N, CA, C and O atoms as CSV, one atom per row, in Angstrom:
chain,resi,resn,atom,element,x,y,z
A,1,MET,N,N,67.664,95.814,53.195
A,1,MET,CA,C,68.593,96.806,53.673
A,1,MET,C,C,68.147,97.353,55.039
A,1,MET,O,O,68.963,97.532,55.943
A,2,ILE,N,N,66.869,97.608,55.169
A,2,ILE,CA,C,66.334,98.115,56.424
A,2,ILE,C,C,66.510,97.079,57.530
A,2,ILE,O,O,66.829,97.421,58.669
A,3,VAL,N,N,66.301,95.816,57.185
A,3,VAL,CA,C,66.459,94.739,58.165
A,3,VAL,C,C,67.899,94.695,58.669
A,3,VAL,O,O,68.130,94.543,59.868
A,4,LEU,N,N,68.861,94.827,57.771
A,4,LEU,CA,C,70.273,94.826,58.176
A,4,LEU,C,C,70.588,96.022,59.072
A,4,LEU,O,O,71.356,95.894,60.026
A,5,ALA,N,N,70.013,97.160,58.781
A,5,ALA,CA,C,70.234,98.345,59.611
A,5,ALA,C,C,69.664,98.130,61.010
A,5,ALA,O,O,70.295,98.493,62.003
A,6,ILE,N,N,68.479,97.545,61.090
A,6,ILE,CA,C,67.864,97.279,62.392
A,6,ILE,C,C,68.696,96.285,63.186
A,6,ILE,O,O,68.905,96.472,64.384
A,7,ILE,N,N,69.173,95.232,62.534
A,7,ILE,CA,C,70.022,94.238,63.211
A,7,ILE,C,C,71.309,94.891,63.702
A,7,ILE,O,O,71.761,94.607,64.811
A,8,GLY,N,N,71.898,95.753,62.897
A,8,GLY,CA,C,73.117,96.455,63.296
A,8,GLY,C,C,72.900,97.344,64.510
A,8,GLY,O,O,73.725,97.369,65.423
A,9,ILE,N,N,71.792,98.073,64.519
A,9,ILE,CA,C,71.478,98.947,65.655
A,9,ILE,C,C,71.250,98.127,66.916
A,9,ILE,O,O,71.738,98.485,67.988
A,10,LEU,N,N,70.514,97.032,66.793
A,10,LEU,CA,C,70.278,96.168,67.950
A,10,LEU,C,C,71.584,95.586,68.490
A,10,LEU,O,O,71.764,95.479,69.703
A,11,ALA,N,N,72.486,95.215,67.596
A,11,ALA,CA,C,73.773,94.661,68.029
A,11,ALA,C,C,74.590,95.709,68.779
A,11,ALA,O,O,75.207,95.401,69.799
A,12,VAL,N,N,74.599,96.933,68.287
A,12,VAL,CA,C,75.363,98.007,68.924
A,12,VAL,C,C,74.805,98.313,70.313
A,12,VAL,O,O,75.569,98.605,71.233
A,13,VAL,N,N,73.501,98.251,70.473
A,13,VAL,CA,C,72.874,98.556,71.756
A,13,VAL,C,C,73.028,97.403,72.739
A,13,VAL,O,O,73.296,97.628,73.919
A,14,SER,N,N,72.861,96.177,72.270
A,14,SER,CA,C,72.841,95.031,73.186
A,14,SER,C,C,74.223,94.542,73.602
A,14,SER,O,O,74.356,93.955,74.676
A,15,LEU,N,N,75.240,94.759,72.805
A,15,LEU,CA,C,76.578,94.253,73.139
A,15,LEU,C,C,77.119,94.815,74.454
A,15,LEU,O,O,77.602,94.027,75.267
A,16,PRO,N,N,77.072,96.124,74.717
A,16,PRO,CA,C,77.549,96.622,76.026
A,16,PRO,C,C,76.722,96.096,77.197
A,16,PRO,O,O,77.257,95.834,78.274
A,17,ILE,N,N,75.423,95.944,76.983
A,17,ILE,CA,C,74.572,95.411,78.047
A,17,ILE,C,C,74.973,93.982,78.366
A,17,ILE,O,O,75.072,93.606,79.534
A,18,TYR,N,N,75.205,93.184,77.329
A,18,TYR,CA,C,75.617,91.797,77.540
A,18,TYR,C,C,76.979,91.739,78.224
A,18,TYR,O,O,77.182,90.901,79.103
A,19,GLN,N,N,77.918,92.604,77.845
A,19,GLN,CA,C,79.251,92.603,78.450
A,19,GLN,C,C,79.165,92.899,79.942
A,19,GLN,O,O,79.840,92.247,80.740
A,20,ASN,N,N,78.345,93.873,80.329
A,20,ASN,CA,C,78.173,94.202,81.741
A,20,ASN,C,C,77.556,93.026,82.488
A,20,ASN,O,O,77.986,92.700,83.594
A,21,TYR,N,N,76.557,92.391,81.893
A,21,TYR,CA,C,75.930,91.220,82.514
A,21,TYR,C,C,76.947,90.092,82.676
A,21,TYR,O,O,76.995,89.436,83.717
A,22,SER,N,N,77.748,89.875,81.654
A,22,SER,CA,C,78.772,88.825,81.694
A,22,SER,C,C,79.802,89.104,82.788
A,22,SER,O,O,80.194,88.188,83.511
A,23,ASP,N,N,80.241,90.349,82.919
A,23,ASP,CA,C,81.208,90.714,83.964
A,23,ASP,C,C,80.613,90.515,85.356
A,23,ASP,O,O,81.291,90.019,86.255
A,24,ARG,N,N,79.359,90.898,85.536
A,24,ARG,CA,C,78.712,90.719,86.840
A,24,ARG,C,C,78.578,89.243,87.188
A,24,ARG,O,O,78.786,88.848,88.335
A,25,ALA,N,N,78.231,88.430,86.194
A,25,ALA,CA,C,78.105,86.991,86.435
A,25,ALA,C,C,79.460,86.383,86.777
A,25,ALA,O,O,79.546,85.524,87.655
A,26,THR,N,N,80.506,86.811,86.105
A,26,THR,CA,C,81.851,86.307,86.378
A,26,THR,C,C,82.322,86.753,87.758
A,26,THR,O,O,82.975,85.985,88.464
A,27,PHE,N,N,82.000,87.981,88.151
A,27,PHE,CA,C,82.434,88.506,89.446
A,27,PHE,C,C,81.795,87.752,90.606
A,27,PHE,O,O,82.332,87.752,91.714
A,28,SER,N,N,80.662,87.113,90.366
A,28,SER,CA,C,80.001,86.356,91.439
A,28,SER,C,C,80.911,85.254,91.975
A,28,SER,O,O,80.742,84.808,93.110
A,29,GLU,N,N,81.872,84.814,91.167
A,29,GLU,CA,C,82.869,83.830,91.618
A,29,GLU,C,C,83.634,84.362,92.829
A,29,GLU,O,O,83.886,83.626,93.783
A,30,LEU,N,N,83.996,85.621,92.786
A,30,LEU,CA,C,84.739,86.232,93.891
A,30,LEU,C,C,83.854,86.400,95.125
A,30,LEU,O,O,84.312,86.225,96.254
A,31,ILE,N,N,82.602,86.735,94.904
A,31,ILE,CA,C,81.669,86.892,96.024
A,31,ILE,C,C,81.467,85.551,96.729
A,31,ILE,O,O,81.385,85.499,97.956
A,32,LEU,N,N,81.387,84.474,95.959
A,32,LEU,CA,C,81.247,83.141,96.564
A,32,LEU,C,C,82.512,82.732,97.311
A,32,LEU,O,O,82.439,82.015,98.309
A,33,ALA,N,N,83.665,83.182,96.836
A,33,ALA,CA,C,84.934,82.809,97.469
A,33,ALA,C,C,85.114,83.445,98.845
A,33,ALA,O,O,85.974,83.015,99.613
A,34,ILE,N,N,84.322,84.453,99.162
A,34,ILE,CA,C,84.455,85.118,100.460
A,34,ILE,C,C,83.745,84.336,101.571
A,34,ILE,O,O,84.011,84.563,102.751
A,35,ILE,N,N,82.856,83.427,101.207
A,35,ILE,CA,C,82.020,82.717,102.185
A,35,ILE,C,C,82.822,81.977,103.256
A,35,ILE,O,O,82.476,82.098,104.431
A,36,PRO,N,N,83.882,81.211,102.924
A,36,PRO,CA,C,84.621,80.526,103.998
A,36,PRO,C,C,85.231,81.484,105.023
A,36,PRO,O,O,85.242,81.182,106.216
A,37,ARG,N,N,85.730,82.616,104.580
A,37,ARG,CA,C,86.310,83.588,105.510
A,37,ARG,C,C,85.227,84.243,106.367
A,37,ARG,O,O,85.423,84.477,107.560
A,38,LYS,N,N,84.102,84.530,105.757
A,38,LYS,CA,C,82.988,85.125,106.496
A,38,LYS,C,C,82.484,84.160,107.570
A,38,LYS,O,O,82.263,84.558,108.714
A,39,ALA,N,N,82.305,82.893,107.197
A,39,ALA,CA,C,81.818,81.894,108.156
A,39,ALA,C,C,82.824,81.676,109.283
A,39,ALA,O,O,82.438,81.578,110.448
A,40,ALA,N,N,84.118,81.599,108.941
A,40,ALA,CA,C,85.152,81.396,109.960
A,40,ALA,C,C,85.219,82.586,110.913
A,40,ALA,O,O,85.435,82.419,112.113
A,41,LYS,N,N,85.036,83.763,110.380
A,41,LYS,CA,C,85.081,84.959,111.213
A,41,LYS,C,C,83.880,85.013,112.156
A,41,LYS,O,O,84.025,85.358,113.329
A,42,GLU,N,N,82.705,84.676,111.650
A,42,GLU,CA,C,81.513,84.639,112.503
A,42,GLU,C,C,81.671,83.598,113.607
A,42,GLU,O,O,81.291,83.837,114.753
A,43,LEU,N,N,82.232,82.444,113.254
A,43,LEU,CA,C,82.454,81.390,114.244
A,43,LEU,C,C,83.452,81.848,115.303
A,43,LEU,O,O,83.261,81.588,116.491
A,44,ALA,N,N,84.518,82.531,114.876
A,44,ALA,CA,C,85.512,83.032,115.830
A,44,ALA,C,C,84.889,84.049,116.784
A,44,ALA,O,O,85.196,84.052,117.976
A,45,ILE,N,N,84.025,84.903,116.269
A,45,ILE,CA,C,83.366,85.896,117.126
A,45,ILE,C,C,82.450,85.208,118.130
A,45,ILE,O,O,82.407,85.592,119.299
A,46,GLN,N,N,81.714,84.188,117.677
A,46,GLN,CA,C,80.757,83.512,118.553
A,46,GLN,C,C,81.419,82.625,119.597
A,46,GLN,O,O,80.970,82.575,120.743
A,47,THR,N,N,82.486,81.923,119.211
A,47,THR,CA,C,83.072,80.940,120.126
A,47,THR,C,C,84.296,81.434,120.879
A,47,THR,O,O,84.558,80.971,121.988
A,48,ARG,N,N,85.046,82.356,120.310
A,48,ARG,CA,C,86.297,82.799,120.940
A,48,ARG,C,C,86.170,84.150,121.618
A,48,ARG,O,O,87.046,84.527,122.396
A,49,SER,N,N,85.122,84.878,121.350
A,49,SER,CA,C,84.866,86.201,121.943
A,49,SER,C,C,86.106,87.092,121.964
A,49,SER,O,O,86.574,87.469,123.038
A,50,PRO,N,N,86.647,87.434,120.785
A,50,PRO,CA,C,87.834,88.297,120.771
A,50,PRO,C,C,87.506,89.681,121.329
A,50,PRO,O,O,86.376,90.159,121.225
A,51,ALA,N,N,88.512,90.309,121.919
A,51,ALA,CA,C,88.315,91.617,122.549
A,51,ALA,C,C,88.128,92.728,121.520
A,51,ALA,O,O,87.421,93.703,121.776
A,52,ASN,N,N,88.767,92.582,120.347
A,52,ASN,CA,C,88.661,93.626,119.333
A,52,ASN,C,C,88.907,93.038,117.944
A,52,ASN,O,O,89.251,91.865,117.806
A,53,PHE,N,N,88.727,93.859,116.933
A,53,PHE,CA,C,88.893,93.396,115.555
A,53,PHE,C,C,90.339,93.076,115.202
A,53,PHE,O,O,90.580,92.312,114.268
A,54,ALA,N,N,91.300,93.633,115.914
A,54,ALA,CA,C,92.708,93.373,115.613
A,54,ALA,C,C,93.042,91.893,115.749
A,54,ALA,O,O,93.963,91.404,115.095
A,55,ALA,N,N,92.298,91.172,116.595
A,55,ALA,CA,C,92.543,89.737,116.781
A,55,ALA,C,C,92.005,88.906,115.621
A,55,ALA,O,O,92.358,87.735,115.483
A,56,LEU,N,N,91.161,89.496,114.794
A,56,LEU,CA,C,90.537,88.769,113.686
A,56,LEU,C,C,91.302,89.005,112.392
A,56,LEU,O,O,90.893,89.817,111.561
A,57,THR,N,N,92.410,88.295,112.224
A,57,THR,CA,C,93.216,88.418,111.015
A,57,THR,C,C,93.354,87.062,110.350
A,57,THR,O,O,93.116,86.026,110.971
A,58,GLY,N,N,93.743,87.076,109.078
A,58,GLY,CA,C,93.922,85.833,108.339
A,58,GLY,C,C,94.975,84.950,108.986
A,58,GLY,O,O,96.054,85.419,109.347
A,59,GLY,N,N,94.656,83.665,109.130
A,59,GLY,CA,C,95.589,82.712,109.719
A,59,GLY,C,C,95.474,82.587,111.227
A,59,GLY,O,O,96.255,81.856,111.835
A,60,THR,N,N,94.520,83.282,111.855
A,60,THR,CA,C,94.334,83.187,113.306
A,60,THR,C,C,92.892,82.820,113.626
A,60,THR,O,O,91.984,83.078,112.836
A,61,LEU,N,N,92.691,82.223,114.779
A,61,LEU,CA,C,91.362,81.887,115.291
A,61,LEU,C,C,90.513,81.087,114.300
A,61,LEU,O,O,89.289,81.215,114.284
A,62,GLY,N,N,91.162,80.266,113.478
A,62,GLY,CA,C,90.435,79.444,112.517
A,62,GLY,C,C,90.071,80.145,111.224
A,62,GLY,O,O,89.411,79.554,110.370
A,63,ILE,N,N,90.486,81.388,111.060
A,63,ILE,CA,C,90.223,82.139,109.823
A,63,ILE,C,C,91.286,81.742,108.798
A,63,ILE,O,O,92.474,81.751,109.122
A,64,PRO,N,N,90.886,81.391,107.558
A,64,PRO,CA,C,91.874,80.996,106.549
A,64,PRO,C,C,92.958,82.058,106.351
A,64,PRO,O,O,92.708,83.257,106.481
A,65,ALA,N,N,94.163,81.588,106.035
A,65,ALA,CA,C,95.302,82.490,105.830
A,65,ALA,C,C,95.083,83.382,104.612
A,65,ALA,O,O,94.333,83.040,103.699
A,66,ASP,N,N,95.756,84.534,104.620
A,66,ASP,CA,C,95.664,85.471,103.504
A,66,ASP,C,C,96.277,84.869,102.246
A,66,ASP,O,O,97.185,84.041,102.321
A,67,ILE,N,N,95.772,85.297,101.086
A,67,ILE,CA,C,96.283,84.861,99.789
A,67,ILE,C,C,96.664,86.116,99.016
A,67,ILE,O,O,95.866,87.047,98.904
A,68,VAL,N,N,97.877,86.142,98.487
A,68,VAL,CA,C,98.341,87.286,97.711
A,68,VAL,C,C,97.778,87.173,96.297
A,68,VAL,O,O,97.844,86.109,95.681
A,69,VAL,N,N,97.222,88.277,95.783
A,69,VAL,CA,C,96.651,88.280,94.437
A,69,VAL,C,C,97.756,88.053,93.414
A,69,VAL,O,O,98.871,88.550,93.573
A,70,GLY,N,N,97.443,87.300,92.364
A,70,GLY,CA,C,98.413,87.008,91.319
A,70,GLY,C,C,97.746,86.886,89.965
A,70,GLY,O,O,96.584,87.255,89.798
A,71,ALA,N,N,98.492,86.361,88.993
A,71,ALA,CA,C,97.986,86.243,87.628
A,71,ALA,C,C,96.849,85.241,87.511
A,71,ALA,O,O,95.977,85.397,86.656
A,72,SER,N,N,96.841,84.221,88.350
A,72,SER,CA,C,95.769,83.224,88.255
A,72,SER,C,C,95.099,82.972,89.597
A,72,SER,O,O,94.378,81.987,89.759
A,73,VAL,N,N,95.334,83.857,90.559
A,73,VAL,CA,C,94.804,83.664,91.906
A,73,VAL,C,C,94.134,84.953,92.386
A,73,VAL,O,O,94.697,86.040,92.264
A,74,HIS,N,N,92.930,84.813,92.930
A,74,HIS,CA,C,92.261,85.955,93.548
A,74,HIS,C,C,92.882,86.190,94.921
A,74,HIS,O,O,93.222,85.237,95.622
A,75,GLY,N,N,93.031,87.445,95.303
A,75,GLY,CA,C,93.594,87.772,96.601
A,75,GLY,C,C,92.530,87.762,97.683
A,75,GLY,O,O,91.363,88.063,97.430
A,76,ALA,N,N,92.946,87.411,98.894
A,76,ALA,CA,C,92.035,87.390,100.037
A,76,ALA,C,C,92.799,87.798,101.281
A,76,ALA,O,O,93.830,87.211,101.608
A,77,THR,N,N,92.291,88.806,101.971
A,77,THR,CA,C,92.916,89.229,103.222
A,77,THR,C,C,91.841,89.478,104.275
A,77,THR,O,O,90.714,89.865,103.966
A,78,VAL,N,N,92.222,89.247,105.512
A,78,VAL,CA,C,91.374,89.597,106.650
A,78,VAL,C,C,92.259,90.399,107.591
A,78,VAL,O,O,93.205,89.866,108.172
A,79,ALA,N,N,91.950,91.675,107.737
A,79,ALA,CA,C,92.751,92.552,108.593
A,79,ALA,C,C,91.825,93.498,109.339
A,79,ALA,O,O,90.939,94.116,108.750
A,80,ALA,N,N,92.044,93.600,110.638
A,80,ALA,CA,C,91.245,94.478,111.500
A,80,ALA,C,C,89.754,94.230,111.315
A,80,ALA,O,O,88.945,95.155,111.372
A,81,GLY,N,N,89.408,92.972,111.095
A,81,GLY,CA,C,88.012,92.599,110.971
A,81,GLY,C,C,87.429,92.708,109.581
A,81,GLY,O,O,86.356,92.157,109.333
A,82,VAL,N,N,88.090,93.398,108.659
A,82,VAL,CA,C,87.569,93.596,107.305
A,82,VAL,C,C,88.075,92.485,106.388
A,82,VAL,O,O,89.275,92.218,106.318
A,83,ILE,N,N,87.140,91.843,105.688
A,83,ILE,CA,C,87.500,90.815,104.710
A,83,ILE,C,C,87.557,91.494,103.348
A,83,ILE,O,O,86.586,92.122,102.927
A,84,THR,N,N,88.689,91.371,102.656
A,84,THR,CA,C,88.856,91.979,101.336
A,84,THR,C,C,89.226,90.907,100.328
A,84,THR,O,O,90.199,90.177,100.512
A,85,MET,N,N,88.445,90.817,99.265
A,85,MET,CA,C,88.741,89.918,98.152
A,85,MET,C,C,89.099,90.793,96.958
A,85,MET,O,O,88.428,91.790,96.692
A,86,THR,N,N,90.160,90.418,96.235
A,86,THR,CA,C,90.620,91.190,95.080
A,86,THR,C,C,90.678,90.279,93.867
A,86,THR,O,O,91.235,89.183,93.938
A,87,TRP,N,N,90.102,90.728,92.740
A,87,TRP,CA,C,90.113,89.941,91.513
A,87,TRP,C,C,91.544,89.773,91.029
A,87,TRP,O,O,92.375,90.668,91.184
A,88,GLN,N,N,91.820,88.622,90.444
A,88,GLN,CA,C,93.165,88.300,89.964
A,88,GLN,C,C,93.662,89.309,88.930
A,88,GLN,O,O,92.874,90.023,88.311
A,89,THR,N,N,94.975,89.352,88.756
A,89,THR,CA,C,95.591,90.233,87.776
A,89,THR,C,C,95.416,89.608,86.396
A,89,THR,O,O,96.003,88.565,86.109
A,90,ASP,N,N,94.622,90.231,85.551
A,90,ASP,CA,C,94.403,89.730,84.191
A,90,ASP,C,C,94.012,90.900,83.291
A,90,ASP,O,O,94.097,92.057,83.704
A,91,THR,N,N,93.591,90.607,82.078
A,91,THR,CA,C,93.255,91.671,81.129
A,91,THR,C,C,91.757,91.942,81.049
A,91,THR,O,O,91.309,92.672,80.165
A,92,SER,N,N,90.987,91.369,81.949
A,92,SER,CA,C,89.536,91.557,81.911
A,92,SER,C,C,89.138,92.901,82.511
A,92,SER,O,O,89.970,93.622,83.061
A,93,ASN,N,N,87.861,93.222,82.399
A,93,ASN,CA,C,87.324,94.440,83.016
A,93,ASN,C,C,87.341,94.355,84.535
A,93,ASN,O,O,87.163,95.367,85.213
A,94,LEU,N,N,87.553,93.164,85.074
A,94,LEU,CA,C,87.501,92.940,86.518
A,94,LEU,C,C,88.863,93.057,87.203
A,94,LEU,O,O,88.937,92.972,88.428
A,95,ASP,N,N,89.919,93.245,86.456
A,95,ASP,CA,C,91.283,93.287,86.990
A,95,ASP,C,C,91.392,94.270,88.156
A,95,ASP,O,O,91.169,95.470,87.999
A,96,GLY,N,N,91.743,93.730,89.335
A,96,GLY,CA,C,91.972,94.569,90.506
A,96,GLY,C,C,90.725,95.034,91.241
A,96,GLY,O,O,90.841,95.758,92.230
A,97,ILE,N,N,89.543,94.648,90.795
A,97,ILE,CA,C,88.302,95.054,91.467
A,97,ILE,C,C,88.234,94.371,92.836
A,97,ILE,O,O,88.572,93.194,92.958
A,98,THR,N,N,87.802,95.099,93.856
A,98,THR,CA,C,87.745,94.549,95.214
A,98,THR,C,C,86.308,94.426,95.709
A,98,THR,O,O,85.404,95.137,95.269
A,99,TYR,N,N,86.136,93.494,96.644
A,99,TYR,CA,C,84.861,93.295,97.338
A,99,TYR,C,C,85.195,93.162,98.815
A,99,TYR,O,O,86.004,92.314,99.191
A,100,THR,N,N,84.585,93.984,99.657
A,100,THR,CA,C,84.885,93.936,101.089
A,100,THR,C,C,83.622,93.688,101.903
A,100,THR,O,O,82.520,94.087,101.527
A,101,LEU,N,N,83.820,93.021,103.022
A,101,LEU,CA,C,82.773,92.853,104.022
A,101,LEU,C,C,83.317,93.380,105.341
A,101,LEU,O,O,84.374,92.946,105.800
A,102,THR,N,N,82.600,94.308,105.944
A,102,THR,CA,C,83.011,94.896,107.210
A,102,THR,C,C,81.944,94.599,108.256
A,102,THR,O,O,80.775,94.930,108.057
A,103,PRO,N,N,82.335,93.973,109.377
A,103,PRO,CA,C,81.339,93.704,110.417
A,103,PRO,C,C,80.949,94.996,111.125
A,103,PRO,O,O,81.780,95.875,111.349
A,104,ASP,N,N,79.673,95.092,111.471
A,104,ASP,CA,C,79.192,96.289,112.163
A,104,ASP,C,C,79.453,96.241,113.665
A,104,ASP,O,O,79.306,97.248,114.358
A,105,GLY,N,N,79.837,95.083,114.160
A,105,GLY,CA,C,80.119,94.954,115.583
A,105,GLY,C,C,80.847,93.660,115.864
A,105,GLY,O,O,80.917,92.784,115.003
A,106,ILE,N,N,81.391,93.531,117.060
A,106,ILE,CA,C,82.162,92.344,117.403
A,106,ILE,C,C,81.346,91.377,118.254
A,106,ILE,O,O,81.897,90.475,118.885
A,107,THR,N,N,80.040,91.570,118.265
A,107,THR,CA,C,79.166,90.665,119.003
A,107,THR,C,C,78.254,89.926,118.027
A,107,THR,O,O,78.007,90.379,116.909
A,108,SER,N,N,77.770,88.792,118.478
A,108,SER,CA,C,76.892,87.974,117.655
A,108,SER,C,C,75.450,88.447,117.834
A,108,SER,O,O,75.100,88.833,118.949
A,109,PRO,N,N,74.610,88.445,116.834
A,109,PRO,CA,C,74.847,88.056,115.451
A,109,PRO,C,C,75.573,89.170,114.694
A,109,PRO,O,O,75.327,90.356,114.913
A,110,VAL,N,N,76.456,88.765,113.815
A,110,VAL,CA,C,77.275,89.715,113.071
A,110,VAL,C,C,76.469,90.267,111.895
A,110,VAL,O,O,75.880,89.508,111.125
A,111,GLN,N,N,76.449,91.576,111.767
A,111,GLN,CA,C,75.841,92.248,110.620
A,111,GLN,C,C,76.975,92.749,109.734
A,111,GLN,O,O,77.970,93.265,110.242
A,112,TRP,N,N,76.841,92.608,108.430
A,112,TRP,CA,C,77.915,92.932,107.496
A,112,TRP,C,C,77.540,94.111,106.607
A,112,TRP,O,O,76.383,94.270,106.220
A,113,THR,N,N,78.534,94.933,106.291
A,113,THR,CA,C,78.374,96.025,105.338
A,113,THR,C,C,79.258,95.733,104.136
A,113,THR,O,O,80.463,95.527,104.276
A,114,GLU,N,N,78.647,95.718,102.945
A,114,GLU,CA,C,79.402,95.474,101.718
A,114,GLU,C,C,80.102,96.749,101.274
A,114,GLU,O,O,79.619,97.857,101.507
A,115,GLY,N,N,81.249,96.570,100.631
A,115,GLY,CA,C,81.985,97.703,100.108
A,115,GLY,C,C,82.945,97.258,99.027
A,115,GLY,O,O,82.894,96.118,98.566
A,116,GLY,N,N,83.808,98.153,98.631
A,116,GLY,CA,C,84.805,97.842,97.619
A,116,GLY,C,C,84.520,98.548,96.305
A,116,GLY,O,O,83.488,99.197,96.134
A,117,THR,N,N,85.459,98.407,95.386
A,117,THR,CA,C,85.311,99.052,94.084
A,117,THR,C,C,84.261,98.375,93.220
A,117,THR,O,O,83.838,98.937,92.209
A,118,CYS,N,N,83.833,97.177,93.600
A,118,CYS,CA,C,82.790,96.503,92.820
A,118,CYS,C,C,81.467,97.260,92.895
A,118,CYS,O,O,80.661,97.169,91.968
A,119,LEU,N,N,81.226,97.997,93.962
A,119,LEU,CA,C,79.985,98.766,94.084
A,119,LEU,C,C,79.942,99.917,93.085
A,119,LEU,O,O,78.915,100.154,92.449
A,120,THR,N,N,81.054,100.629,92.949
A,120,THR,CA,C,81.078,101.760,92.015
A,120,THR,C,C,81.065,101.302,90.565
A,120,THR,O,O,80.662,102.054,89.677
A,121,ASN,N,N,81.506,100.061,90.321
A,121,ASN,CA,C,81.514,99.516,88.962
A,121,ASN,C,C,80.303,98.632,88.675
A,121,ASN,O,O,80.210,98.042,87.599
A,122,SER,N,N,79.382,98.535,89.624
A,122,SER,CA,C,78.141,97.747,89.494
A,122,SER,C,C,78.384,96.269,89.216
A,122,SER,O,O,77.642,95.649,88.455
A,123,PHE,N,N,79.425,95.698,89.833
A,123,PHE,CA,C,79.691,94.268,89.684
A,123,PHE,C,C,79.124,93.460,90.844
A,123,PHE,O,O,78.978,92.243,90.724
A,124,CYS,N,N,78.799,94.104,91.968
A,124,CYS,CA,C,78.250,93.365,93.107
A,124,CYS,C,C,77.017,94.056,93.647
A,124,CYS,O,O,76.414,93.581,94.609
């Protein structure tokens, strides 16, 4: 009886920890998906020398076009220099969570600042 009680207590404690770990591991998919936009933006800054961030939008200067978030598609936008990735619309804990990268300057080498709702939810 004591053994069953101990197993029950361990299950109650470990299940939320595992769920958070699982969500963070799943969210890494979105973080990896930002890499092509980040690389294209860095290349545009280095080779095209845009005058300001307004020129760095999705679908211009070699930066991949924006993708509208949907039921099975993660959203991706590049506007005014900020890259924003949004988790697809679903029933998971990640629904609508965002990850952003903001460049600290328009000169090379580009330094990035992470942001988005994933920081407050501890997913990134």
